[in-house]
Wavefront OBJ file of the C-alpha trace (Angstrom):
o trace
v -18.595 -7.516 45.289
v -21.144 -4.721 45.791
v -19.857 -3.014 42.608
v -20.287 -6.235 40.616
v -23.845 -6.701 41.891
v -24.652 -3.076 41.029
v -23.406 -3.479 37.434
v -25.352 -6.736 37.071
v -28.499 -5.016 38.330
v -28.061 -2.182 35.808
v -27.623 -4.628 32.921
v -30.658 -6.662 33.973
v -32.689 -3.488 34.364
v -31.665 -2.239 30.935
v -32.392 -5.641 29.395
v -35.853 -5.606 31.003
v -36.395 -2.048 29.845
v -35.508 -3.014 26.288
v -37.778 -6.034 26.418
v -40.904 -4.291 27.628
v -40.632 -0.606 26.787
v -38.550 -0.143 23.645
v -37.158 -1.960 20.670
v -33.496 -2.908 20.934
v -32.880 -0.856 17.762
v -33.630 2.289 19.781
v -30.321 1.814 21.618
v -28.281 1.429 18.418
v -27.081 4.016 15.900
v -26.330 2.711 12.421
v -25.660 4.657 9.243
v -23.605 5.232 6.122
v -20.590 7.504 6.605
v -18.095 9.242 4.342
v -15.589 6.612 3.089
v -12.820 9.227 3.380
v -13.424 9.682 7.124
v -11.932 7.700 9.990
v -14.271 6.278 12.616
v -12.500 5.833 15.956
v -13.533 3.511 18.774
v -14.608 6.528 20.817
v -16.437 8.303 17.966
v -19.994 9.049 19.066
v -21.106 11.199 16.149
v -20.759 10.347 12.478
v -22.794 12.470 10.054
v -25.082 10.535 7.749
v -23.643 10.195 4.246
v -26.125 9.401 1.500
v -24.457 10.657 -1.688
v -24.511 8.606 -4.853
v -20.912 7.565 -5.504
v -19.681 8.368 -9.011
v -17.211 6.096 -10.784
v -15.791 5.203 -14.165
v -15.855 1.690 -15.585
v -12.783 -0.196 -14.420
v -12.385 1.477 -11.022
v -13.806 0.723 -7.569
v -16.497 2.380 -5.481
v -16.018 2.195 -1.712
v -18.683 2.518 0.978
v -18.321 2.873 4.735
v -20.862 2.287 7.487
v -20.662 2.644 11.255
v -22.598 1.303 14.223
v -22.530 2.312 17.886
v -24.673 0.958 20.699
v -25.402 1.488 24.380
v -25.491 -2.310 24.575
v -22.827 -4.884 23.666
v -23.408 -6.235 20.162
v -22.814 -9.897 19.412
v -22.954 -12.081 16.309
v -22.847 -9.043 14.034
v -23.318 -9.904 10.371
v -22.854 -7.337 7.622
v -23.877 -7.963 4.011
v -24.816 -6.202 0.791
v -27.071 -7.322 -2.057
v -26.156 -7.097 -5.717
v -26.282 -3.583 -7.140
v -29.052 -3.348 -9.721
v -29.969 -0.685 -12.266
v -33.580 -1.893 -12.343
v -33.236 -3.112 -15.929
v -31.395 -6.364 -15.388
v -27.815 -5.095 -15.050
v -26.101 -6.131 -11.814
v -22.817 -5.462 -10.030
v -21.378 -7.397 -7.072
v -19.073 -6.301 -4.256
v -15.655 -7.945 -4.015
v -14.922 -7.036 -0.396
v -17.275 -6.759 2.576
v -15.810 -6.619 6.046
v -15.456 -5.127 9.491
v -12.706 -2.560 9.967
v -10.406 -3.584 12.803
v -8.262 -1.291 14.961
v -4.491 -1.168 15.447
v -2.444 0.768 17.988
v -0.082 3.666 17.360
v 1.600 4.464 20.651
v 4.336 6.844 19.416
v 3.518 10.140 17.775
v 5.221 10.995 14.504
v 7.904 13.481 15.641
v 6.961 16.135 13.070
v 3.193 15.840 13.261
v 1.017 17.200 10.451
v -1.204 20.136 11.364
v -4.230 18.144 10.173
v -3.299 14.880 11.912
v -6.227 13.041 13.486
v -5.498 11.712 16.965
v -7.900 9.402 18.836
v -7.732 9.467 22.641
v -7.432 5.678 22.656
v -4.377 5.599 20.294
v -6.245 2.987 18.241
v -6.761 3.592 14.522
v -9.154 1.895 12.088
v -7.215 0.211 9.282
v -7.425 -3.572 8.509
v -10.532 -4.685 6.630
v -11.378 -8.059 8.179
v -13.421 -10.114 5.741
v -15.085 -12.311 8.370
v -18.629 -13.592 8.828
v -19.252 -12.436 12.404
v -18.051 -9.684 14.717
v -18.685 -8.431 18.235
v -18.541 -4.888 19.595
v -18.456 -3.641 23.180
v -20.996 -1.128 24.390
v -20.315 2.549 23.677
v -17.744 1.658 21.023
v -18.049 2.633 17.384
v -17.525 -0.052 14.737
v -16.941 0.807 11.061
v -17.667 -1.547 8.147
v -16.439 -1.459 4.550
v -17.657 -2.403 1.080
v -15.550 -2.433 -2.099
v -17.457 -2.555 -5.380
v -15.320 -3.139 -8.503
v -16.879 -1.814 -11.706
v -16.143 -4.071 -14.706
v -14.907 -2.307 -17.842
v -17.899 -3.727 -19.705
v -20.452 -2.627 -17.087
v -23.578 -0.875 -18.293
v -23.501 2.817 -17.410
v -26.277 4.228 -15.272
v -27.546 4.396 -11.692
v -27.450 1.334 -9.449
v -28.933 0.588 -6.035
v -28.142 -2.070 -3.451
v -29.388 -2.902 0.042
v -27.030 -3.161 3.000
v -28.056 -5.227 6.014
v -26.606 -5.306 9.527
v -27.982 -7.864 11.955
v -26.947 -9.138 15.369
v -27.937 -9.674 18.963
v -28.158 -7.068 21.750
v -29.436 -7.757 25.274
v -30.316 -11.258 24.119
v -32.599 -9.998 21.362
v -32.029 -9.991 17.582
v -32.052 -6.792 15.568
v -31.739 -5.848 11.903
v -30.992 -2.617 10.076
v -31.305 -2.083 6.329
v -30.064 0.808 4.192
v -30.076 1.557 0.476
v -26.848 2.698 -1.188
v -26.310 4.134 -4.652
v -23.613 4.310 -7.308
v -23.526 5.995 -10.708
v -21.419 4.408 -13.433
v -20.244 6.902 -16.038
v -19.738 6.055 -19.737
v -15.981 6.358 -19.175
v -13.627 3.371 -19.329
v -10.546 3.650 -17.144
v -7.377 3.082 -19.155
v -4.666 0.784 -17.857
v -2.702 2.861 -15.323
v 0.643 4.021 -16.690
v 2.038 5.042 -13.306
v 4.948 2.880 -12.194
v 4.160 1.574 -8.687
v 6.570 -0.335 -6.459
v 5.616 -1.589 -2.997
v 8.601 -3.319 -1.431
v 7.330 -6.606 -0.040
v 9.198 -9.282 1.862
v 9.058 -13.078 1.664
v 11.784 -13.541 4.291
v 11.591 -16.310 6.886
v 10.684 -13.757 9.580
v 7.853 -12.197 7.560
v 6.482 -15.547 6.393
v 6.386 -16.781 9.982
v 4.264 -13.767 10.983
v 2.169 -14.260 7.837
v 1.532 -17.851 8.953
v 0.277 -16.985 12.430
v 3.639 -17.529 14.146
v 4.417 -20.907 12.605
v 7.646 -21.178 10.544
v 7.280 -21.709 6.800
v 9.834 -23.788 4.933
v 11.279 -21.794 2.053
v 10.133 -23.011 -1.381
v 7.546 -25.372 0.110
v 4.022 -25.482 -1.411
v 2.835 -23.443 1.571
v 5.536 -20.839 0.880
v 4.563 -20.481 -2.789
v 0.864 -20.186 -1.900
v 1.710 -17.298 0.402
v 3.846 -15.637 -2.282
v 0.817 -15.949 -4.548
v -1.320 -14.223 -1.934
v 1.212 -11.396 -1.791
v 1.140 -11.102 -5.595
v -2.654 -10.906 -5.626
v -2.762 -8.151 -3.002
v 0.000 -6.201 -4.752
v -2.088 -6.334 -7.908
v -5.120 -4.962 -6.097
v -3.318 -1.648 -5.529
v -1.889 -1.462 -9.072
v 1.640 -2.520 -8.133
v 3.422 -3.279 -11.418
v 7.097 -3.145 -10.397
v 8.224 -6.267 -8.530
v 11.289 -6.175 -6.284
v 13.240 -9.424 -6.488
v 16.858 -10.029 -5.571
v 18.851 -12.372 -7.830
v 21.419 -12.692 -5.036
v 18.641 -14.109 -2.828
v 16.786 -16.396 -5.231
v 19.557 -17.642 -7.540
v 21.471 -20.581 -6.101
v 25.284 -20.544 -6.497
v 28.038 -23.110 -6.535
v 31.716 -22.224 -6.589
v 34.716 -24.462 -7.188
v 38.240 -23.153 -7.603
v 36.889 -19.706 -8.493
v 34.455 -21.026 -11.100
v 30.752 -20.325 -10.461
v 27.620 -22.093 -11.642
v 24.131 -20.642 -11.290
v 20.724 -22.268 -10.750
v 17.760 -20.009 -11.647
v 14.990 -22.476 -10.749
v 13.600 -20.631 -7.697
v 14.236 -17.206 -9.233
v 12.148 -18.185 -12.271
v 9.351 -19.664 -10.157
v 9.193 -16.534 -8.027
v 8.931 -14.259 -11.053
v 6.403 -16.522 -12.798
v 3.923 -16.119 -9.920
v 3.866 -12.351 -10.410
v 3.741 -12.730 -14.173
v 0.685 -14.992 -13.907
v -0.949 -12.462 -11.582
v -0.500 -9.770 -14.243
v 1.624 -7.421 -12.120
v 5.010 -7.901 -13.775
v 5.588 -4.823 -15.939
v 9.056 -4.190 -14.504
v 11.505 -6.338 -12.520
v 13.254 -4.310 -9.843
v 16.552 -6.105 -9.265
v 17.390 -6.039 -5.561
v 20.364 -4.127 -4.173
v 23.794 -5.669 -4.698
v 25.687 -3.310 -2.371
v 25.226 -1.500 0.943
v 26.990 0.841 3.331
v 29.957 -0.805 5.001
v 29.225 0.880 8.327
v 27.313 3.974 9.391
v 25.164 6.278 7.261
v 28.128 8.233 5.863
v 30.332 5.240 5.109
v 31.121 4.077 1.537
v 29.306 1.254 -0.234
v 30.683 -2.235 -0.763
v 29.353 -5.058 -2.936
v 27.837 -8.283 -1.664
v 29.220 -11.666 -2.690
v 27.011 -14.657 -1.735
v 28.611 -17.338 0.412
v 27.250 -20.380 2.246
v 27.983 -20.988 5.919
v 28.672 -24.404 7.446
v 24.909 -24.998 7.824
v 24.308 -24.351 4.130
v 22.677 -20.963 4.733
v 23.400 -18.398 2.040
v 24.543 -14.975 3.200
v 25.819 -11.867 1.508
v 29.370 -10.998 2.530
v 30.689 -7.531 1.686
v 33.995 -7.020 -0.106
v 35.715 -3.926 -1.578
v 35.039 -3.344 -5.248
v 38.638 -4.003 -6.261
v 38.965 -7.266 -4.346
v 39.694 -10.389 -6.361
v 36.646 -12.081 -4.833
v 34.290 -9.294 -5.961
v 35.654 -8.929 -9.473
v 35.672 -12.674 -10.079
v 32.082 -13.170 -8.904
v 30.456 -10.275 -10.772
v 32.372 -10.895 -13.995
v 30.706 -14.311 -14.062
v 27.340 -13.542 -12.456
v 26.216 -10.447 -14.364
v 26.748 -11.953 -17.860
v 24.973 -15.122 -16.684
v 22.002 -13.133 -15.352
v 21.821 -11.085 -18.562
v 21.833 -14.201 -20.729
v 19.176 -15.884 -18.585
v 16.845 -12.864 -18.697
v 17.244 -12.661 -22.476
v 16.409 -16.343 -22.782
v 13.236 -15.788 -20.738
v 12.277 -12.639 -22.647
v 12.602 -10.556 -19.485
v 15.705 -8.507 -20.238
v 13.721 -5.423 -21.314
v 11.794 -5.503 -18.017
v 14.860 -5.660 -15.800
v 16.229 -2.615 -13.934
v 18.986 -2.914 -11.322
v 19.387 -1.325 -7.904
v 22.958 -0.728 -6.768
v 22.683 0.507 -3.162
v 19.910 2.304 -1.299
v 19.876 6.070 -0.748
v 23.346 7.330 -1.735
v 24.175 10.709 -0.156
v 26.817 13.408 -0.673
v 29.345 11.762 1.636
v 29.374 8.380 -0.157
v 28.185 9.003 -3.717
v 31.674 8.427 -5.162
v 31.693 4.806 -4.001
v 28.185 4.405 -5.458
v 29.237 5.777 -8.848
v 32.320 3.537 -8.885
v 30.163 0.423 -8.329
v 27.565 1.522 -10.897
v 30.271 2.096 -13.505
v 31.778 -1.290 -12.665
v 28.383 -2.962 -13.242
v 27.702 -1.078 -16.482
v 31.129 -1.967 -17.826
v 30.361 -5.666 -17.382
v 26.748 -5.292 -18.550
v 26.565 -2.454 -21.113
v 23.066 -1.053 -21.447
v 21.738 -2.228 -18.088
v 19.383 0.329 -16.578
v 19.887 1.466 -12.983
v 17.193 2.796 -10.636
v 17.735 4.229 -7.178
v 16.188 5.990 -4.238
v 18.658 8.845 -3.976
v 19.590 11.751 -1.699
v 22.157 13.304 -4.020
v 22.285 14.691 -7.569
v 25.846 13.529 -8.207
v 24.872 10.311 -9.970
v 24.544 11.455 -13.591
v 25.449 8.932 -16.282
v 24.908 6.066 -13.838
v 21.232 6.324 -12.781
v 18.442 5.970 -15.353
v 15.441 6.098 -12.993
v 15.826 8.719 -10.252
v 13.662 8.217 -7.161
v 14.134 11.111 -4.717
v 12.278 11.305 -1.430
v 9.256 13.600 -1.895
v 10.774 16.555 -0.015
v 14.072 16.165 -1.929
v 12.061 16.040 -5.143
v 10.646 19.413 -4.139
v 14.011 20.995 -3.283
v 15.669 19.566 -6.430
v 12.712 19.974 -8.769
v 14.638 21.965 -11.369
v 17.389 19.325 -11.481
v 14.909 16.464 -11.880
v 12.954 18.161 -14.650
v 16.263 18.600 -16.467
v 17.001 14.895 -16.034
v 13.595 14.113 -17.582
v 14.411 16.355 -20.544
v 17.678 14.414 -20.935
v 15.736 11.148 -21.203
v 15.879 9.844 -17.632
v 12.795 8.855 -15.654
v 11.876 10.481 -12.337
v 9.680 8.918 -9.669
v 9.470 9.814 -5.969
v 9.141 7.874 -2.762
v 7.870 8.316 0.760
v 8.806 6.391 3.899
v 9.176 7.585 7.495
v 9.832 10.882 5.745
v 8.785 13.399 4.723
v 6.640 14.172 7.733
v 4.930 17.432 8.636
v 2.187 18.421 6.202
v 3.310 16.242 3.267
v 1.021 13.519 1.937
v 2.079 10.054 3.091
v 0.675 6.714 4.280
v 0.792 7.292 8.055
v -2.131 6.133 10.194
v -2.680 9.535 11.775
v -2.992 11.401 8.473
v -6.467 12.082 7.064
v -7.294 9.216 4.723
v -7.580 11.565 1.767
v -3.882 12.495 2.092
v -2.862 8.929 1.278
v -5.021 9.189 -1.840
v -3.478 12.545 -2.757
v 0.023 11.043 -2.939
v -0.766 10.196 -6.545
v -2.291 13.572 -7.321
v 1.245 14.770 -6.529
v 2.495 12.397 -9.237
v 0.295 14.185 -11.762
v 0.840 17.702 -10.417
v 4.635 17.540 -10.611
v 5.189 15.056 -13.423
v 6.707 12.092 -11.559
v 5.928 8.917 -13.513
v 6.369 6.453 -10.650
v 5.998 5.946 -6.914
v 7.935 3.704 -4.533
v 7.313 2.739 -0.916
v 9.447 0.400 1.167
v 6.722 -0.900 3.506
v 4.137 -3.259 2.018
v 4.404 -6.061 4.594
v 7.503 -5.294 6.667
v 5.805 -6.641 9.795
v 7.409 -6.919 13.212
v 5.867 -8.748 16.156
v 2.078 -8.527 16.137
v 0.976 -6.354 13.172
v -2.351 -5.709 14.928
v -0.583 -4.600 18.093
v 1.959 -1.780 18.127
v 2.482 -0.322 14.648
v 5.362 2.055 15.442
v 9.012 1.232 16.082
v 11.830 3.178 17.663
v 15.405 2.743 16.480
v 17.192 2.834 19.838
v 20.497 3.628 18.157
v 19.426 6.586 16.009
v 16.253 7.680 17.795
v 14.253 7.504 14.554
v 10.607 6.537 14.875
v 8.964 4.483 12.146
v 5.451 5.987 12.225
v 2.338 3.850 12.369
v 1.391 2.890 8.829
v 4.905 3.269 7.430
v 6.016 -0.363 7.694
v 2.959 -2.121 6.293
v -0.298 -1.485 4.474
v -1.694 -5.062 4.533
v -2.387 -7.393 7.463
v -1.793 -11.160 7.792
v -4.144 -13.853 9.031
v -2.641 -17.363 8.799
v -1.796 -17.342 5.110
v -4.458 -14.800 4.103
v -3.890 -11.091 3.600
v -6.374 -8.385 4.499
v -6.490 -5.064 2.734
v -6.580 -1.800 4.700
v -8.516 1.406 4.243
v -5.143 3.051 3.481
v -4.435 0.543 0.714
v -7.882 1.226 -0.733
v -7.106 4.968 -0.643
v -3.789 4.354 -2.397
v -5.492 2.302 -5.115
v -8.130 4.986 -5.642
v -5.420 7.653 -5.825
v -3.794 5.761 -8.706
v -7.226 5.607 -10.366
v -7.510 9.385 -9.958
v -4.056 9.825 -11.512
v -5.149 7.734 -14.482
v -8.345 9.746 -14.960
v -6.315 12.967 -14.837
v -3.933 11.575 -17.484
v -6.944 10.684 -19.639
v -8.324 14.208 -19.239
v -4.878 15.629 -20.015
v -5.053 14.075 -23.490
v -8.404 15.749 -24.074
v -8.004 19.059 -22.264
v -4.536 19.500 -20.714
v -5.208 22.914 -19.213
v -8.390 21.744 -17.483
v -6.670 18.635 -16.098
v -3.867 20.788 -14.737
v -6.275 23.305 -13.183
v -8.539 20.696 -11.569
v -5.506 19.012 -10.018
v -4.224 22.383 -8.810
v -7.531 23.014 -7.032
v -6.834 19.964 -4.848
v -3.008 20.018 -4.635
v -1.967 23.649 -4.305
v 1.655 22.874 -3.588
v 3.975 20.153 -2.335
v 2.567 20.136 1.193
v -0.609 22.205 0.875
v -3.823 20.459 -0.165
v -7.573 20.904 0.066
v -8.582 17.830 2.077
v -12.307 18.611 2.214
v -13.968 15.442 0.930
v -17.009 17.240 -0.516
v -14.762 19.514 -2.583
v -12.689 16.496 -3.623
v -15.776 14.669 -4.929
v -16.877 17.813 -6.745
v -13.532 17.881 -8.600
v -13.873 14.193 -9.480
v -17.394 14.892 -10.724
v -16.003 17.523 -13.115
v -13.357 15.086 -14.372
v -15.930 12.351 -15.063
v -18.365 14.780 -16.666
v -15.670 16.155 -18.983
v -14.480 12.664 -19.944
v -18.094 11.688 -20.699
v -18.523 14.364 -23.351
l 1 2 3 4 5 6 7 8 9 10 11 12 13 14 15 16 17 18 19 20 21 22 23 24 25 26 27 28 29 30 31 32 33 34 35 36 37 38 39 40 41 42 43 44 45 46 47 48 49 50 51 52 53 54 55 56 57 58 59 60 61 62 63 64 65 66 67 68 69 70 71 72 73 74 75 76 77 78 79 80 81 82 83 84 85 86 87 88 89 90 91 92 93 94 95 96 97 98 99 100 101 102 103 104 105 106 107 108 109 110 111 112 113 114 115 116 117 118 119 120 121 122 123 124 125 126 127 128 129 130 131 132 133 134 135 136 137 138 139 140 141 142 143 144 145 146 147 148 149 150 151 152 153 154 155 156 157 158 159 160 161 162 163 164 165 166 167 168 169 170 171 172 173 174 175 176 177 178 179 180 181 182 183 184 185 186 187 188 189 190 191 192 193 194 195 196 197 198 199 200 201 202 203 204 205 206 207 208 209 210 211 212 213 214 215 216 217 218 219 220 221 222 223 224 225 226 227 228 229 230 231 232 233 234 235 236 237 238 239 240 241 242 243 244 245 246 247 248 249 250 251 252 253 254 255 256 257 258 259 260 261 262 263 264 265 266 267 268 269 270 271 272 273 274 275 276 277 278 279 280 281 282 283 284 285 286 287 288 289 290 291 292 293 294 295 296 297 298 299 300 301 302 303 304 305 306 307 308 309 310 311 312 313 314 315 316 317 318 319 320 321 322 323 324 325 326 327 328 329 330 331 332 333 334 335 336 337 338 339 340 341 342 343 344 345 346 347 348 349 350 351 352 353 354 355 356 357 358 359 360 361 362 363 364 365 366 367 368 369 370 371 372 373 374 375 376 377 378 379 380 381 382 383 384 385 386 387 388 389 390 391 392 393 394 395 396 397 398 399 400 401 402 403 404 405 406 407 408 409 410 411 412 413 414 415 416 417 418 419 420 421 422 423 424 425 426 427 428 429 430 431 432 433 434 435 436 437 438 439 440 441 442 443 444 445 446 447 448 449 450 451 452 453 454 455 456 457 458 459 460 461 462 463 464 465 466 467 468 469 470 471 472 473 474 475 476 477 478 479 480 481 482 483 484 485 486 487 488 489 490 491 492 493 494 495 496 497 498 499 500 501 502 503 504 505 506 507 508 509 510 511 512 513 514 515 516 517 518 519 520 521 522 523 524 525 526 527 528 529 530 531 532 533 534 535 536 537 538 539 540 541 542 543 544 545 546 547 548 549 550 551 552 553 554 555 556 557 558 559 560 561 562 563
């Protein structure tokens, strides 16, 4: 009781002190900070950042601010005016929000030497686009602005005014800051990098998406949420859409004769087509390991249980059930895609991550599929090189891409495509999307694409949420001991049917922009493009992550493209 009275007395004293001796603003620190830095809850020093951001037409400029106060802050409101060049041209922000925090309570086993670790285990990531916010005393709070630059924007220098207002110790306060952006006379070309973010519209994910309330599959609510997923995927240049025909095509079987209903499959694909993100259809996996990691692959055949729920049941490749189903299904799917004008966009997965101990079963299934459907292209995340003449798009894990670089460059010379992927691996000093990595390393993933010639990037975790996505972000596989690091499983956050971006997703998007600018410079001056990239990405896991140096390199790229 005495402790409570003491705290109350201190607060009342401070409130009185603020009222009669000082302005409430004297107890608050507010300023612009480097958008490539992370502001933690316990951060008490963030250097003022006042540089003019430099961008091409067609990309985004991002701004970050931070506030910290000796008093609790309530009813915080954060806004930005239109950007004006002083001659009538204006630009408007598309995203203004408060950056929320999420917990990472398990360290990545092989921690990067430049990992950033807050004492609280809470990381800034979701960008909450809300009208009001509150912050406890002695806690830092970052804020975010995304400014898209239209391709027809007028080049030149623009200025806008940022305003933060709220209440502290019962008194209102307001801060205002000017921010600046320079638009270069350079128009960003449409990105050519293939980008796949594996998203999920499963019942479990949709329930989390909907605030814990179940969503009936194929209901209007369901399709609205799929549309929200499509929009967010488009915001980070995703152009390869993973969709499983086995999941979305309805089947009927009578005396061994199948019929196929493509209604829901077509509706699903149409949403992504309308959103402008359907440059490739990534046909979902039709086979999987029968048992443990080393076991051979077997094909799925869809069957309905007594409750009418469709499930994939695995059968050996030479079983009558398997042969009968795929000899009817694959020609039907091919014919349907041709009818819809989608056959040239379609690429098929067989089974995820074949390795040395089971590649023979993978090759057998791939040959079986290609015999039924001559000319079908196959893509795969792979851990083995023994898949020639079956795989058309090779997608090694980044560290396997490094160790097999000579092999993959030979496959490119032979006409195959090569992408790479990251997931819970590689760890250590490699670029990835983990929460504890410096934000610039998520952006540099796509500088690796340019540096080493990979024409695509794949990640499994767009919205693979479990439990509370704002709570614990890591997961431990109790059987294998593998830890899914914070940031690996998702890069967007749900809020009752709405999706929030994250500062990592913004970094990923900007990395793809950088890749595109480098490809544009490569057409004009290939040696300079190569050298400027090398000055940021020295090797597979060695990068210059200094943000000032990074912006200097981007400045050179934009200046050269402006000539």
